[in-house]
C-alpha positions in Angstrom: 89.3 135.5 100.5 89.8 139.1 99.2 86.8 141.3 98.4 88.8 142.8 95.6 89.3 139.5 93.9 85.7 138.5 94.4 84.8 141.7 92.6 87.2 140.8 89.8 85.4 137.4 89.4 82.0 139.0 89.5 82.9 141.7 87.0 84.2 139.1 84.6 80.9 137.2 85.0 78.9 140.4 84.5 80.9 141.2 81.4 80.3 137.7 80.1 76.6 138.0 80.8 76.4 141.4 78.9 78.4 140.0 76.0 76.4 136.8 75.8 73.0 138.5 76.0 74.1 141.5 73.8 75.4 139.3 71.0 72.8 136.5 71.5 75.5 134.0 71.9 74.5 130.4 72.6 77.0 130.3 75.5 76.1 131.1 79.1 77.4 134.4 80.4 79.6 132.8 83.1 81.3 130.7 80.5 82.1 133.8 78.4 83.2 135.6 81.6 85.5 132.7 82.4 87.0 133.0 78.9 87.5 136.7 79.5 89.3 136.0 82.8 91.4 133.4 81.1 92.5 135.8 78.4 93.3 138.5 80.9 95.3 136.1 83.0 97.2 134.9 79.9 97.9 138.4 78.8 99.1 139.3 82.4 101.3 136.3 82.4 100.7 135.1 86.0 98.0 134.2 88.5 97.9 136.6 91.5 98.0 134.7 94.8 95.0 136.5 96.1 92.9 135.5 93.1 94.0 131.9 93.5 93.2 131.9 97.2 89.8 133.5 96.5 88.9 131.0 93.8 90.1 128.1 96.0 87.9 129.5 98.9 84.9 129.7 96.6 85.5 126.2 95.3 85.7 124.8 98.8 82.1 126.0 99.4 80.8 125.3 95.9 78.2 122.9 97.3 76.4 125.8 98.9 75.8 127.3 95.4 73.8 124.2 94.5 71.3 124.8 97.3 69.1 127.3 95.3 69.2 124.9 92.3 68.1 122.0 94.5 65.3 124.0 96.0 64.2 124.9 92.5 64.2 121.3 91.4 62.1 120.4 94.5 59.6 123.2 93.7 59.2 121.9 90.2 59.3 118.2 91.0 56.1 117.6 89.1 57.9 118.7 85.9 60.5 116.0 86.5 57.8 113.4 87.0 56.0 114.5 83.8 59.1 114.9 81.6 61.3 112.1 83.0 61.7 110.3 79.7 63.0 113.4 77.8 65.2 114.4 80.7 66.6 110.9 81.0 67.3 110.8 77.2 68.9 114.2 77.3 71.2 113.2 80.2 72.2 110.0 78.6 72.9 111.5 75.2 74.8 114.4 76.6 76.9 112.1 78.8 77.8 109.9 75.9 78.6 112.9 73.7 80.7 114.5 76.5 82.7 111.3 76.9 83.2 111.0 73.1 84.2 114.7 72.7 86.6 114.4 75.7 88.2 111.3 74.3 88.6 112.9 70.8 90.1 116.0 72.4 92.5 113.9 74.4 93.6 112.0 71.4 94.0 115.2 69.4 96.0 116.9 72.1 98.2 113.9 72.7 99.0 113.9 69.0 99.8 117.6 69.1 102.0 117.4 72.2 103.6 114.2 71.1 104.5 115.8 67.7 105.9 118.9 69.4 107.9 116.9 72.0 109.5 114.9 69.1 110.3 118.1 67.3 112.1 119.5 70.3 114.3 116.5 71.0 
């Protein structure tokens, strides 16, 4: 894991946070930062091995990043107990919507790629 590539990842996240907060976007800063990194990598044309190794190393230890969130949930457990119905409804609706949007995206992309494959042959 290279410190330089960790810095690249953190700079992209910081840029995403600044853009998201500065433009009052409804997207979280890390998502915007990930889009920035994606665009930069597409423009560059390849994925540096060091960045791939660094990202893989971070993903291997991703569960550690959930420890602070877990501690936060435990500190506010009373809110979960008080608002369990709204939280359950939000989880259920968002899960169903995610499945539906994923299915629609898959159908749309399969049509696009099927059409482009037929055009090439």
